[in-house]
KEVEXFI-574672 format. One line per field, with one value per atom (N, C-alpha, C, O): y, z, x; atom name; residue number from 0. Coordinates in steps of 0.2 Angstrom, whole numbers. Example, Ala and Ser with C-alpha at 12.3 -4.5 7.8 and 13.67 -1.06 7.14 Angstrom:
% residues 2
c2 -28 / -22 / -16 / -17 / -11 / -5 / 0 / 6
c3 39 / 39 / 39 / 42 / 35 / 36 / 39 / 40
c1 66 / 62 / 66 / 71 / 64 / 68 / 64 / 67
site N / CA / C / O / N / CA / C / O
pos 0 / 0 / 0 / 0 / 1 / 1 / 1 / 1
//
This chain:
% residues 181
c2 -203 / -205 / -199 / -193 / -201 / -196 / -192 / -195 / -186 / -183 / -187 / -186 / -190 / -194 / -199 / -201 / -203 / -208 / -205 / -208 / -199 / -196 / -194 / -195 / -191 / -189 / -195 / -195 / -201 / -207 / -210 / -212 / -209 / -212 / -207 / -210 / -201 / -196 / -197 / -197 / -199 / -200 / -206 / -207 / -211 / -218 / -216 / -219 / -212 / -211 / -207 / -208 / -202 / -198 / -203 / -202 / -207 / -212 / -216 / -218 / -218 / -221 / -217 / -219 / -211 / -206 / -205 / -204 / -204 / -203 / -195 / -191 / -194 / -187 / -183 / -177 / -187 / -184 / -181 / -176 / -186 / -184 / -178 / -173 / -177 / -172 / -165 / -160 / -166 / -160 / -158 / -152 / -163 / -161 / -157 / -152 / -159 / -156 / -149 / -144 / -148 / -142 / -137 / -131 / -139 / -135 / -133 / -127 / -138 / -137 / -132 / -129 / -132 / -128 / -122 / -118 / -121 / -115 / -109 / -104 / -108 / -101 / -100 / -95 / -106 / -105 / -103 / -99 / -106 / -104 / -97 / -93 / -95 / -88 / -83 / -78 / -85 / -81 / -81 / -76 / -87 / -88 / -83 / -80 / -83 / -79 / -71 / -68 / -69 / -62 / -59 / -53 / -63 / -60 / -58 / -54 / -60 / -58 / -53 / -54 / -49 / -44 / -48 / -47 / -51 / -55 / -54 / -55 / -54 / -53 / -59 / -65 / -59 / -64 / -69 / -75 / -66 / -71 / -75 / -81 / -72 / -76 / -81 / -87 / -79 / -84 / -90 / -96 / -89 / -94 / -99 / -105 / -96 / -100 / -104 / -110 / -101 / -105 / -111 / -116 / -109 / -114 / -120 / -126 / -119 / -124 / -128 / -134 / -124 / -128 / -132 / -138 / -130 / -134 / -140 / -146 / -139 / -145 / -150 / -156 / -148 / -152 / -156 / -162 / -152 / -155 / -161 / -166 / -159 / -163 / -170 / -175 / -169 / -174 / -179 / -185 / -176 / -180 / -184 / -190 / -181 / -184 / -190 / -196 / -189 / -195 / -201 / -206 / -199 / -204 / -207 / -213 / -203 / -206 / -209 / -215 / -206 / -208 / -212 / -215 / -213 / -216 / -213 / -217 / -207 / -203 / -205 / -206 / -206 / -208 / -203 / -204 / -199 / -194 / -198 / -200 / -198 / -201 / -196 / -197 / -190 / -185 / -179 / -174 / -178 / -172 / -174 / -180 / -169 / -170 / -168 / -165 / -169 / -167 / -160 / -157 / -157 / -149 / -146 / -142 / -149 / -146 / -147 / -143 / -153 / -155 / -150 / -147 / -149 / -144 / -137 / -134 / -135 / -128 / -127 / -122 / -133 / -132 / -131 / -127 / -135 / -134 / -127 / -124 / -125 / -119 / -113 / -108 / -114 / -108 / -108 / -102 / -114 / -113 / -110 / -107 / -112 / -109 / -102 / -98 / -99 / -92 / -89 / -83 / -91 / -88 / -88 / -83 / -93 / -93 / -88 / -84 / -87 / -82 / -75 / -70 / -74 / -67 / -66 / -60 / -71 / -69 / -67 / -63 / -70 / -69 / -62 / -58 / -60 / -53 / -48 / -42 / -49 / -44 / -43 / -38 / -46 / -45 / -39 / -38 / -36 / -31 / -24 / -24 / -19 / -13 / -8 / -7 / -4 / 2 / 8 / 10 / 12 / 18 / 23 / 23 / 28 / 34 / 39 / 41 / 41 / 46 / 53 / 53 / 58 / 65 / 65 / 69 / 62 / 62 / 58 / 56 / 55 / 51 / 44 / 40 / 43 / 36 / 32 / 35 / 26 / 22 / 17 / 15 / 15 / 10 / 4 / 4 / -2 / -8 / -10 / -11 / -12 / -14 / -21 / -22 / -25 / -32 / -33 / -32 / -35 / -36 / -43 / -47 / -45 / -52 / -52 / -49 / -57 / -58 / -65 / -70 / -66 / -73 / -75 / -81 / -71 / -72 / -73 / -68 / -79 / -79 / -75 / -74 / -73 / -69 / -73 / -80 / -70 / -75 / -79 / -85 / -76 / -80 / -86 / -91 / -85 / -90 / -96 / -101 / -94 / -99 / -103 / -109 / -100 / -103 / -108 / -114 / -105 / -109 / -115 / -121 / -115 / -120 / -125 / -131 / -123 / -128 / -131 / -137 / -128 / -131 / -136 / -141 / -134 / -138 / -145 / -150 / -145 / -151 / -155 / -161 / -152 / -156 / -159 / -164 / -157 / -160 / -167 / -168 / -171 / -177 / -176 / -170 / -181 / -180 / -179 / -175 / -182 / -181 / -174 / -171 / -171 / -164 / -160 / -155 / -161 / -156 / -157 / -151 / -163 / -163 / -160 / -156 / -160 / -157 / -150 / -146 / -147 / -140 / -137 / -131 / -141 / -138 / -138 / -134 / -144 / -144 / -138 / -135 / -136 / -131 / -124 / -120 / -123 / -116 / -115 / -109 / -119 / -118 / -119 / -115 / -124 / -126 / -123 / -123 / -120 / -117 / -122 / -120 / -128 / -133 / -132 / -130 / -133 / -133 / -139 / -144 / -139 / -145 / -151 / -157 / -150 / -156 / -158 / -164 / -154 / -156 / -160 / -165 / -158 / -162 / -169 / -174 / -169 / -176 / -180 / -186 / -177 / -181 / -184 / -189 / -180 / -181 / -185 / -187 / -186 / -190 / -195 / -197 / -198 / -204 / -202 / -207 / -196 / -194 / -196 / -195 / -197 / -200 / -194 / -195 / -188 / -183 / -176 / -176 / -171 / -164 / -163 / -159 / -166 / -164 / -167 / -164 / -173 / -176 / -172 / -171 / -169 / -165 / -158 / -156 / -155 / -149 / -150 / -146 / -156 / -158 / -159 / -156 / -163 / -164 / -158 / -157 / -154 / -147 / -143 / -140 / -143 / -139 / -141 / -137 / -148 / -151 / -149 / -148 / -150 / -149 / -142 / -140 / -137 / -130 / -128 / -124 / -131 / -130 / -132 / -129 / -138 / -141 / -136 / -135 / -134 / -130 / -123 / -121 / -121 / -114 / -115 / -111 / -121 / -122 / -123 / -120 / -126 / -126 / -119 / -118 / -115 / -108 / -104 / -100 / -105 / -102 / -104 / -100 / -110 / -112 / -109 / -107 / -107 / -104 / -106 / -103
c3 55 / 62 / 67 / 65 / 72 / 76 / 81 / 81 / 83 / 87 / 94 / 96 / 96 / 102 / 101 / 105 / 95 / 94 / 93 / 95 / 89 / 88 / 95 / 96 / 99 / 106 / 110 / 113 / 109 / 113 / 110 / 114 / 104 / 101 / 103 / 104 / 103 / 105 / 112 / 114 / 117 / 124 / 124 / 128 / 120 / 120 / 118 / 121 / 113 / 111 / 116 / 117 / 120 / 125 / 131 / 133 / 132 / 138 / 136 / 140 / 129 / 127 / 126 / 123 / 128 / 127 / 120 / 119 / 116 / 109 / 108 / 109 / 106 / 105 / 99 / 100 / 94 / 89 / 91 / 89 / 95 / 98 / 102 / 102 / 106 / 111 / 107 / 108 / 101 / 97 / 94 / 93 / 92 / 89 / 93 / 92 / 100 / 105 / 106 / 106 / 106 / 107 / 102 / 103 / 96 / 90 / 89 / 88 / 89 / 88 / 93 / 91 / 99 / 104 / 106 / 110 / 104 / 106 / 104 / 109 / 98 / 96 / 100 / 102 / 101 / 105 / 112 / 115 / 115 / 122 / 122 / 127 / 118 / 117 / 117 / 120 / 113 / 112 / 118 / 120 / 121 / 128 / 133 / 137 / 133 / 139 / 138 / 142 / 132 / 131 / 136 / 137 / 139 / 143 / 150 / 154 / 151 / 157 / 155 / 150 / 160 / 159 / 161 / 166 / 156 / 157 / 150 / 145 / 151 / 145 / 141 / 144 / 135 / 130 / 132 / 131 / 134 / 136 / 142 / 142 / 147 / 152 / 150 / 153 / 146 / 143 / 140 / 141 / 136 / 133 / 138 / 137 / 143 / 149 / 152 / 153 / 153 / 157 / 152 / 154 / 146 / 141 / 141 / 141 / 141 / 141 / 147 / 147 / 153 / 159 / 159 / 162 / 156 / 156 / 152 / 153 / 146 / 142 / 145 / 145 / 149 / 153 / 158 / 159 / 162 / 167 / 164 / 167 / 159 / 155 / 153 / 154 / 150 / 147 / 153 / 153 / 159 / 164 / 167 / 169 / 167 / 170 / 166 / 168 / 159 / 155 / 155 / 155 / 155 / 155 / 162 / 162 / 167 / 174 / 177 / 180 / 177 / 180 / 175 / 178 / 169 / 164 / 164 / 164 / 164 / 165 / 159 / 153 / 160 / 155 / 156 / 161 / 152 / 152 / 150 / 144 / 154 / 152 / 150 / 146 / 154 / 153 / 149 / 149 / 147 / 144 / 139 / 138 / 135 / 130 / 132 / 137 / 128 / 130 / 130 / 134 / 125 / 125 / 132 / 134 / 134 / 140 / 146 / 150 / 146 / 152 / 152 / 157 / 146 / 145 / 147 / 150 / 145 / 146 / 153 / 156 / 157 / 164 / 168 / 172 / 166 / 169 / 168 / 172 / 161 / 159 / 163 / 165 / 164 / 167 / 175 / 177 / 178 / 185 / 185 / 190 / 181 / 180 / 179 / 182 / 175 / 173 / 180 / 181 / 183 / 189 / 195 / 198 / 195 / 200 / 198 / 202 / 191 / 189 / 190 / 192 / 189 / 191 / 198 / 200 / 202 / 209 / 211 / 216 / 208 / 210 / 208 / 211 / 202 / 199 / 203 / 204 / 206 / 210 / 217 / 221 / 219 / 225 / 224 / 229 / 219 / 218 / 217 / 213 / 221 / 221 / 218 / 221 / 214 / 211 / 214 / 214 / 217 / 221 / 217 / 216 / 214 / 211 / 215 / 220 / 214 / 218 / 214 / 208 / 217 / 213 / 207 / 203 / 207 / 201 / 196 / 191 / 196 / 191 / 190 / 186 / 195 / 196 / 200 / 203 / 201 / 205 / 209 / 207 / 214 / 218 / 219 / 220 / 218 / 219 / 226 / 229 / 229 / 236 / 235 / 233 / 238 / 239 / 244 / 250 / 243 / 248 / 249 / 246 / 255 / 257 / 263 / 268 / 263 / 269 / 271 / 271 / 274 / 276 / 282 / 283 / 287 / 293 / 292 / 290 / 294 / 294 / 299 / 304 / 297 / 301 / 306 / 306 / 311 / 316 / 313 / 315 / 308 / 305 / 301 / 300 / 297 / 294 / 298 / 297 / 304 / 309 / 311 / 312 / 313 / 315 / 309 / 310 / 303 / 297 / 296 / 295 / 297 / 296 / 302 / 300 / 308 / 313 / 312 / 313 / 309 / 308 / 302 / 301 / 297 / 291 / 293 / 290 / 298 / 301 / 304 / 305 / 306 / 310 / 305 / 307 / 299 / 294 / 291 / 291 / 288 / 285 / 279 / 276 / 278 / 272 / 265 / 261 / 264 / 258 / 257 / 252 / 262 / 262 / 261 / 257 / 265 / 264 / 257 / 254 / 254 / 248 / 243 / 238 / 243 / 239 / 239 / 234 / 245 / 246 / 243 / 241 / 244 / 242 / 234 / 231 / 231 / 224 / 221 / 216 / 224 / 222 / 223 / 219 / 230 / 232 / 231 / 229 / 232 / 232 / 225 / 222 / 222 / 215 / 209 / 204 / 211 / 207 / 201 / 195 / 203 / 198 / 197 / 202 / 191 / 190 / 193 / 194 / 193 / 195 / 191 / 193 / 184 / 179 / 180 / 180 / 182 / 183 / 189 / 189 / 194 / 200 / 199 / 202 / 195 / 193 / 190 / 192 / 186 / 182 / 187 / 186 / 192 / 196 / 202 / 206 / 203 / 210 / 208 / 202 / 213 / 213 / 212 / 211 / 212 / 211 / 204 / 199 / 204 / 198 / 193 / 187 / 196 / 191 / 195 / 201 / 191 / 194 / 199 / 204 / 199 / 204 / 211 / 216 / 211 / 217 / 220 / 226 / 216 / 218 / 221 / 227 / 218 / 220 / 227 / 232 / 228 / 234 / 239 / 245 / 238 / 243 / 245 / 251 / 241 / 242 / 246 / 251 / 245 / 249 / 256 / 261 / 257 / 264 / 268 / 273 / 264 / 267 / 269 / 275 / 265 / 266 / 272 / 277 / 272 / 278 / 284 / 290 / 284 / 290 / 293 / 299 / 288 / 290 / 293 / 297 / 290 / 292 / 299 / 304 / 301 / 307 / 312 / 318 / 310 / 315 / 316 / 321 / 311 / 311 / 316 / 320 / 317 / 322 / 329 / 333 / 330 / 336 / 339 / 345 / 335 / 337 / 344 / 346
c1 -6 / -5 / -8 / -7 / -11 / -14 / -9 / -3 / -11 / -6 / -4 / 1 / -9 / -8 / -3 / 2 / -3 / 1 / 8 / 13 / 9 / 15 / 18 / 24 / 14 / 17 / 19 / 24 / 15 / 17 / 24 / 28 / 25 / 31 / 37 / 42 / 35 / 41 / 43 / 49 / 38 / 39 / 44 / 49 / 42 / 46 / 53 / 58 / 54 / 61 / 65 / 71 / 61 / 64 / 66 / 72 / 62 / 64 / 70 / 74 / 71 / 77 / 83 / 88 / 82 / 88 / 90 / 96 / 85 / 86 / 88 / 83 / 94 / 96 / 92 / 91 / 90 / 87 / 80 / 77 / 77 / 70 / 71 / 66 / 76 / 77 / 78 / 75 / 82 / 83 / 77 / 75 / 72 / 66 / 62 / 59 / 61 / 57 / 60 / 57 / 67 / 70 / 68 / 66 / 69 / 68 / 61 / 59 / 56 / 49 / 46 / 41 / 48 / 44 / 48 / 45 / 54 / 58 / 54 / 53 / 52 / 49 / 42 / 41 / 38 / 32 / 33 / 30 / 39 / 40 / 43 / 41 / 47 / 49 / 43 / 42 / 38 / 32 / 28 / 25 / 27 / 23 / 26 / 23 / 33 / 36 / 36 / 37 / 33 / 33 / 28 / 28 / 23 / 18 / 22 / 19 / 28 / 32 / 37 / 40 / 39 / 44 / 51 / 53 / 54 / 60 / 64 / 61 / 71 / 75 / 75 / 74 / 76 / 76 / 82 / 81 / 87 / 93 / 91 / 93 / 87 / 85 / 80 / 80 / 76 / 71 / 74 / 72 / 79 / 83 / 86 / 86 / 89 / 92 / 87 / 88 / 81 / 75 / 73 / 72 / 73 / 70 / 75 / 73 / 82 / 87 / 87 / 87 / 86 / 85 / 79 / 79 / 74 / 67 / 68 / 66 / 72 / 73 / 77 / 76 / 82 / 87 / 83 / 84 / 79 / 75 / 70 / 69 / 67 / 62 / 66 / 63 / 71 / 75 / 77 / 77 / 80 / 82 / 76 / 77 / 70 / 64 / 62 / 60 / 63 / 61 / 66 / 64 / 73 / 78 / 79 / 79 / 80 / 81 / 75 / 75 / 69 / 63 / 59 / 53 / 60 / 56 / 49 / 44 / 49 / 42 / 38 / 40 / 31 / 26 / 20 / 17 / 19 / 14 / 7 / 7 / 2 / -4 / -9 / -14 / -9 / -15 / -12 / -16 / -6 / -4 / 1 / 3 / 3 / 8 / 15 / 16 / 20 / 27 / 27 / 31 / 24 / 24 / 21 / 24 / 15 / 12 / 17 / 17 / 20 / 24 / 30 / 32 / 33 / 39 / 37 / 41 / 31 / 29 / 28 / 29 / 25 / 24 / 31 / 31 / 36 / 42 / 45 / 47 / 45 / 47 / 44 / 47 / 37 / 33 / 35 / 36 / 36 / 39 / 46 / 47 / 50 / 57 / 57 / 61 / 52 / 51 / 49 / 52 / 44 / 42 / 48 / 48 / 52 / 57 / 62 / 65 / 64 / 68 / 66 / 69 / 59 / 56 / 56 / 58 / 55 / 56 / 63 / 64 / 68 / 75 / 76 / 79 / 74 / 75 / 72 / 74 / 66 / 63 / 66 / 63 / 71 / 74 / 80 / 83 / 80 / 85 / 81 / 76 / 82 / 79 / 83 / 89 / 81 / 85 / 83 / 77 / 88 / 87 / 90 / 97 / 87 / 90 / 93 / 90 / 99 / 102 / 102 / 101 / 103 / 103 / 108 / 106 / 113 / 118 / 116 / 120 / 109 / 107 / 110 / 109 / 114 / 117 / 112 / 107 / 113 / 109 / 113 / 119 / 110 / 113 / 109 / 103 / 112 / 108 / 108 / 113 / 102 / 102 / 99 / 93 / 102 / 100 / 94 / 96 / 88 / 83 / 83 / 80 / 86 / 85 / 81 / 82 / 76 / 72 / 73 / 69 / 79 / 81 / 77 / 76 / 76 / 73 / 66 / 62 / 63 / 56 / 52 / 54 / 46 / 42 / 39 / 39 / 35 / 32 / 26 / 26 / 23 / 18 / 21 / 18 / 26 / 30 / 32 / 32 / 34 / 36 / 30 / 31 / 25 / 19 / 16 / 14 / 16 / 14 / 19 / 16 / 25 / 30 / 28 / 28 / 27 / 25 / 19 / 18 / 14 / 7 / 8 / 4 / 12 / 13 / 16 / 14 / 20 / 23 / 17 / 18 / 12 / 6 / 1 / -2 / 1 / -4 / -1 / 5 / -5 / -3 / 2 / 3 / 6 / 11 / 8 / 11 / 2 / -1 / -3 / -3 / -6 / -9 / -3 / -3 / 3 / 9 / 11 / 13 / 12 / 14 / 10 / 12 / 3 / -1 / -1 / -1 / -1 / 0 / 6 / 7 / 12 / 18 / 18 / 21 / 16 / 15 / 12 / 14 / 6 / 2 / 4 / 5 / 6 / 8 / 16 / 17 / 20 / 27 / 30 / 34 / 28 / 30 / 26 / 28 / 20 / 16 / 13 / 12 / 12 / 10 / 2 / -1 / 0 / -7 / -11 / -7 / -17 / -21 / -19 / -18 / -19 / -17 / -10 / -9 / -6 / 1 / 2 / 6 / -2 / -2 / -5 / -2 / -10 / -13 / -7 / -7 / -4 / 2 / 7 / 10 / 9 / 14 / 13 / 17 / 6 / 4 / 0 / -2 / -3 / -8 / -15 / -19 / -17 / -24 / -26 / -23 / -33 / -36 / -38 / -38 / -40 / -42 / -41 / -40 / -43 / -42 / -47 / -46 / -53 / -58 / -56 / -57 / -53 / -50 / -45 / -45 / -41 / -35 / -38 / -36 / -43 / -46 / -50 / -49 / -53 / -57 / -52 / -53 / -47 / -42 / -38 / -37 / -36 / -33 / -37 / -35 / -44 / -48 / -49 / -49 / -49 / -49 / -43 / -43 / -37 / -31 / -30 / -28 / -32 / -32 / -36 / -34 / -42 / -47 / -44 / -44 / -41 / -38 / -32 / -31 / -28 / -22 / -24 / -22 / -30 / -32 / -35 / -34 / -38 / -41 / -35 / -36 / -30 / -24 / -20 / -18 / -21 / -18 / -22 / -19 / -28 / -32 / -31 / -32 / -29 / -28 / -22 / -22 / -17 / -11 / -8 / -3
site N / CA / C / O / N / CA / C / O / N / CA / C / O / N / CA / C / O / N / CA / C / O / N / CA / C / O / N / CA / C / O / N / CA / C / O / N / CA / C / O / N / CA / C / O / N / CA / C / O / N / CA / C / O / N / CA / C / O / N / CA / C / O / N / CA / C / O / N / CA / C / O / N / CA / C / O / N / CA / C / O / N / CA / C / O / N / CA / C / O / N / CA / C / O / N / CA / C / O / N / CA / C / O / N / CA / C / O / N / CA / C / O / N / CA / C / O / N / CA / C / O / N / CA / C / O / N / CA / C / O / N / CA / C / O / N / CA / C / O / N / CA / C / O / N / CA / C / O / N / CA / C / O / N / CA / C / O / N / CA / C / O / N / CA / C / O / N / CA / C / O / N / CA / C / O / N / CA / C / O / N / CA / C / O / N / CA / C / O / N / CA / C / O / N / CA / C / O / N / CA / C / O / N / CA / C / O / N / CA / C / O / N / CA / C / O / N / CA / C / O / N / CA / C / O / N / CA / C / O / N / CA / C / O / N / CA / C / O / N / CA / C / O / N / CA / C / O / N / CA / C / O / N / CA / C / O / N / CA / C / O / N / CA / C / O / N / CA / C / O / N / CA / C / O / N / CA / C / O / N / CA / C / O / N / CA / C / O / N / CA / C / O / N / CA / C / O / N / CA / C / O / N / CA / C / O / N / CA / C / O / N / CA / C / O / N / CA / C / O / N / CA / C / O / N / CA / C / O / N / CA / C / O / N / CA / C / O / N / CA / C / O / N / CA / C / O / N / CA / C / O / N / CA / C / O / N / CA / C / O / N / CA / C / O / N / CA / C / O / N / CA / C / O / N / CA / C / O / N / CA / C / O / N / CA / C / O / N / CA / C / O / N / CA / C / O / N / CA / C / O / N / CA / C / O / N / CA / C / O / N / CA / C / O / N / CA / C / O / N / CA / C / O / N / CA / C / O / N / CA / C / O / N / CA / C / O / N / CA / C / O / N / CA / C / O / N / CA / C / O / N / CA / C / O / N / CA / C / O / N / CA / C / O / N / CA / C / O / N / CA / C / O / N / CA / C / O / N / CA / C / O / N / CA / C / O / N / CA / C / O / N / CA / C / O / N / CA / C / O / N / CA / C / O / N / CA / C / O / N / CA / C / O / N / CA / C / O / N / CA / C / O / N / CA / C / O / N / CA / C / O / N / CA / C / O / N / CA / C / O / N / CA / C / O / N / CA / C / O / N / CA / C / O / N / CA / C / O / N / CA / C / O / N / CA / C / O / N / CA / C / O / N / CA / C / O / N / CA / C / O / N / CA / C / O / N / CA / C / O / N / CA / C / O / N / CA / C / O / N / CA / C / O / N / CA / C / O / N / CA / C / O / N / CA / C / O / N / CA / C / O / N / CA / C / O / N / CA / C / O / N / CA / C / O / N / CA / C / O / N / CA / C / O / N / CA / C / O / N / CA / C / O / N / CA / C / O / N / CA / C / O / N / CA / C / O / N / CA / C / O / N / CA / C / O / N / CA / C / O / N / CA / C / O / N / CA / C / O / N / CA / C / O / N / CA / C / O / N / CA / C / O / N / CA / C / O / N / CA / C / O / N / CA / C / O / N / CA / C / O / N / CA / C / O / N / CA / C / O / N / CA / C / O / N / CA / C / O / N / CA / C / O / N / CA / C / O / N / CA / C / O / N / CA / C / O / N / CA / C / O / N / CA / C / O / N / CA / C / O / N / CA / C / O / N / CA / C / O / N / CA / C / O / N / CA / C / O / N / CA / C / O / N / CA / C / O / N / CA / C / O / N / CA / C / O / N / CA / C / O / N / CA / C / O
pos 0 / 0 / 0 / 0 / 1 / 1 / 1 / 1 / 2 / 2 / 2 / 2 / 3 / 3 / 3 / 3 / 4 / 4 / 4 / 4 / 5 / 5 / 5 / 5 / 6 / 6 / 6 / 6 / 7 / 7 / 7 / 7 / 8 / 8 / 8 / 8 / 9 / 9 / 9 / 9 / 10 / 10 / 10 / 10 / 11 / 11 / 11 / 11 / 12 / 12 / 12 / 12 / 13 / 13 / 13 / 13 / 14 / 14 / 14 / 14 / 15 / 15 / 15 / 15 / 16 / 16 / 16 / 16 / 17 / 17 / 17 / 17 / 18 / 18 / 18 / 18 / 19 / 19 / 19 / 19 / 20 / 20 / 20 / 20 / 21 / 21 / 21 / 21 / 22 / 22 / 22 / 22 / 23 / 23 / 23 / 23 / 24 / 24 / 24 / 24 / 25 / 25 / 25 / 25 / 26 / 26 / 26 / 26 / 27 / 27 / 27 / 27 / 28 / 28 / 28 / 28 / 29 / 29 / 29 / 29 / 30 / 30 / 30 / 30 / 31 / 31 / 31 / 31 / 32 / 32 / 32 / 32 / 33 / 33 / 33 / 33 / 34 / 34 / 34 / 34 / 35 / 35 / 35 / 35 / 36 / 36 / 36 / 36 / 37 / 37 / 37 / 37 / 38 / 38 / 38 / 38 / 39 / 39 / 39 / 39 / 40 / 40 / 40 / 40 / 41 / 41 / 41 / 41 / 42 / 42 / 42 / 42 / 43 / 43 / 43 / 43 / 44 / 44 / 44 / 44 / 45 / 45 / 45 / 45 / 46 / 46 / 46 / 46 / 47 / 47 / 47 / 47 / 48 / 48 / 48 / 48 / 49 / 49 / 49 / 49 / 50 / 50 / 50 / 50 / 51 / 51 / 51 / 51 / 52 / 52 / 52 / 52 / 53 / 53 / 53 / 53 / 54 / 54 / 54 / 54 / 55 / 55 / 55 / 55 / 56 / 56 / 56 / 56 / 57 / 57 / 57 / 57 / 58 / 58 / 58 / 58 / 59 / 59 / 59 / 59 / 60 / 60 / 60 / 60 / 61 / 61 / 61 / 61 / 62 / 62 / 62 / 62 / 63 / 63 / 63 / 63 / 64 / 64 / 64 / 64 / 65 / 65 / 65 / 65 / 66 / 66 / 66 / 66 / 67 / 67 / 67 / 67 / 68 / 68 / 68 / 68 / 69 / 69 / 69 / 69 / 70 / 70 / 70 / 70 / 71 / 71 / 71 / 71 / 72 / 72 / 72 / 72 / 73 / 73 / 73 / 73 / 74 / 74 / 74 / 74 / 75 / 75 / 75 / 75 / 76 / 76 / 76 / 76 / 77 / 77 / 77 / 77 / 78 / 78 / 78 / 78 / 79 / 79 / 79 / 79 / 80 / 80 / 80 / 80 / 81 / 81 / 81 / 81 / 82 / 82 / 82 / 82 / 83 / 83 / 83 / 83 / 84 / 84 / 84 / 84 / 85 / 85 / 85 / 85 / 86 / 86 / 86 / 86 / 87 / 87 / 87 / 87 / 88 / 88 / 88 / 88 / 89 / 89 / 89 / 89 / 90 / 90 / 90 / 90 / 91 / 91 / 91 / 91 / 92 / 92 / 92 / 92 / 93 / 93 / 93 / 93 / 94 / 94 / 94 / 94 / 95 / 95 / 95 / 95 / 96 / 96 / 96 / 96 / 97 / 97 / 97 / 97 / 98 / 98 / 98 / 98 / 99 / 99 / 99 / 99 / 100 / 100 / 100 / 100 / 101 / 101 / 101 / 101 / 102 / 102 / 102 / 102 / 103 / 103 / 103 / 103 / 104 / 104 / 104 / 104 / 105 / 105 / 105 / 105 / 106 / 106 / 106 / 106 / 107 / 107 / 107 / 107 / 108 / 108 / 108 / 108 / 109 / 109 / 109 / 109 / 110 / 110 / 110 / 110 / 111 / 111 / 111 / 111 / 112 / 112 / 112 / 112 / 113 / 113 / 113 / 113 / 114 / 114 / 114 / 114 / 115 / 115 / 115 / 115 / 116 / 116 / 116 / 116 / 117 / 117 / 117 / 117 / 118 / 118 / 118 / 118 / 119 / 119 / 119 / 119 / 120 / 120 / 120 / 120 / 121 / 121 / 121 / 121 / 122 / 122 / 122 / 122 / 123 / 123 / 123 / 123 / 124 / 124 / 124 / 124 / 125 / 125 / 125 / 125 / 126 / 126 / 126 / 126 / 127 / 127 / 127 / 127 / 128 / 128 / 128 / 128 / 129 / 129 / 129 / 129 / 130 / 130 / 130 / 130 / 131 / 131 / 131 / 131 / 132 / 132 / 132 / 132 / 133 / 133 / 133 / 133 / 134 / 134 / 134 / 134 / 135 / 135 / 135 / 135 / 136 / 136 / 136 / 136 / 137 / 137 / 137 / 137 / 138 / 138 / 138 / 138 / 139 / 139 / 139 / 139 / 140 / 140 / 140 / 140 / 141 / 141 / 141 / 141 / 142 / 142 / 142 / 142 / 143 / 143 / 143 / 143 / 144 / 144 / 144 / 144 / 145 / 145 / 145 / 145 / 146 / 146 / 146 / 146 / 147 / 147 / 147 / 147 / 148 / 148 / 148 / 148 / 149 / 149 / 149 / 149 / 150 / 150 / 150 / 150 / 151 / 151 / 151 / 151 / 152 / 152 / 152 / 152 / 153 / 153 / 153 / 153 / 154 / 154 / 154 / 154 / 155 / 155 / 155 / 155 / 156 / 156 / 156 / 156 / 157 / 157 / 157 / 157 / 158 / 158 / 158 / 158 / 159 / 159 / 159 / 159 / 160 / 160 / 160 / 160 / 161 / 161 / 161 / 161 / 162 / 162 / 162 / 162 / 163 / 163 / 163 / 163 / 164 / 164 / 164 / 164 / 165 / 165 / 165 / 165 / 166 / 166 / 166 / 166 / 167 / 167 / 167 / 167 / 168 / 168 / 168 / 168 / 169 / 169 / 169 / 169 / 170 / 170 / 170 / 170 / 171 / 171 / 171 / 171 / 172 / 172 / 172 / 172 / 173 / 173 / 173 / 173 / 174 / 174 / 174 / 174 / 175 / 175 / 175 / 175 / 176 / 176 / 176 / 176 / 177 / 177 / 177 / 177 / 178 / 178 / 178 / 178 / 179 / 179 / 179 / 179 / 180 / 180 / 180 / 180
//
């Protein structure tokens, strides 16, 4: 049986909420995900939490949304979710700054930037002025850190070139609106 057929069958079982299939995905890709995460400076316990969260999110997408992957595998989809969750975890961790004091103790200072800057306010205003599809595309790419292929999977675009082209046009339009100020 080809890998494509096996993956297709696995997706079918996941959509049917088959616990054995979910367990197989969890066990089969856990070591690879842990190995993948070594390129980032993040604790193994946090990586395991992220992996479990990614498994849960993937499972929910298959069961509730009846997700059907046409251009990627279950593994690619799972790793995409995991990668985004890793980045989110890393961003949260970088909000803590350690300051050493003469006594070799340290104090944790929480760095919160809740108030938007003037540029962020202008950007939010300009984002409201662009079309819904442009806004969605830019948010998927820049806020959710999805790859072009992941965007193709989750949207109506026919291929990666179409996404790149549309993203370029949307970005150009947004930049022109930013210059108007």
